[in-house]
C-alpha positions as CSV (number, residue, x, y, z in Angstrom):
1,M,9.7,3.5,-11.1
2,N,11.9,4.0,-9.2
3,V,13.0,4.9,-5.4
4,T,12.2,8.8,-6.6
5,E,9.1,8.1,-8.6
6,I,7.8,6.2,-6.1
7,S,9.1,8.3,-2.8
8,E,7.4,11.2,-4.7
9,A,3.9,9.0,-5.9
10,T,3.5,7.7,-1.9
11,G,5.5,10.6,0.0
12,L,7.2,8.5,2.4
13,G,10.8,9.7,2.7
14,Q,13.3,8.0,0.4
15,A,15.4,6.9,3.6
16,N,12.3,5.1,4.5
17,L,11.0,3.7,1.4
18,S,14.8,2.3,0.8
19,K,14.1,0.4,3.8
20,H,11.1,-0.9,2.7
21,L,11.8,-2.0,-0.7
22,K,14.9,-3.9,0.3
23,I,13.1,-5.8,2.6
24,L,10.6,-6.7,0.3
25,T,13.0,-7.2,-2.3
26,Q,14.5,-9.9,-0.3
27,A,11.6,-11.6,-0.1
28,G,10.8,-11.9,-3.7
29,I,8.5,-9.5,-4.2
30,L,10.1,-7.1,-5.7
31,S,12.5,-6.9,-8.5
32,R,15.4,-4.6,-8.7
33,Q,17.6,-3.3,-12.1
34,P,19.8,-1.1,-12.1
35,V,19.8,1.0,-15.2
36,G,22.8,3.9,-15.2
37,V,22.0,6.2,-12.0
38,S,19.2,4.2,-11.2
39,V,17.7,1.7,-9.7
40,Y,14.1,0.0,-11.4
41,Y,12.3,-2.0,-8.7
42,E,8.6,-3.8,-10.2
43,I,6.8,-6.3,-9.0
44,N,7.6,-9.6,-9.6
45,D,4.1,-12.1,-9.3
46,P,1.1,-10.5,-10.6
47,L,-0.7,-12.2,-7.3
48,I,0.2,-8.6,-5.5
49,F,-2.1,-7.4,-7.3
50,E,-5.4,-8.8,-6.2
51,L,-4.1,-9.6,-2.9
52,C,-4.5,-5.6,-2.6
53,E,-7.0,-5.2,-4.3
54,L,-8.8,-7.9,-1.1
55,V,-7.2,-6.3,1.5
56,C,-8.5,-3.2,0.5
57,D,-12.4,-4.5,-0.5
58,R,-12.3,-5.9,2.8
59,L,-11.2,-2.6,4.7
60,S,-13.4,-0.3,2.7
61,D,-16.6,-2.6,3.7
62,R,-15.4,-2.6,7.2
63,I,-15.0,1.3,6.7
64,Q,-18.8,1.4,5.8
65,Q,-20.2,-1.5,8.4
66,Q,-18.0,1.2,11.3
67,A,-20.2,4.1,9.9
68,K,-23.4,2.5,9.9
69,E,-22.6,1.2,13.6
70,I,-22.1,5.4,14.7
71,Q,-24.6,6.5,12.3
72,Q,-27.0,4.2,15.0
73,L,-25.9,5.0,18.3
74,K,-25.9,8.9,17.2
75,T,-29.8,8.0,16.7
76,L,-29.8,6.5,19.0
77,H,-27.7,9.3,22.2
78,S,-30.1,12.0,20.1
79,S,-33.2,10.2,21.0
């Protein structure tokens, strides 16, 4: 994907996004391939997808637990 495509997909501004892409490229997480006037970015290590899935699953579990706790507090408060 190029910067414009990533910007449209994420809703991030191109200037801010470009800074993040530069950092990720310097860290070796992304590779960058110029094609004509555009630059395309690609994730170098497929384990990044597993890491993202793990983080998202953990956050989802936390949110569900917090929702249960809030519901319990509401039930106690209304009693």
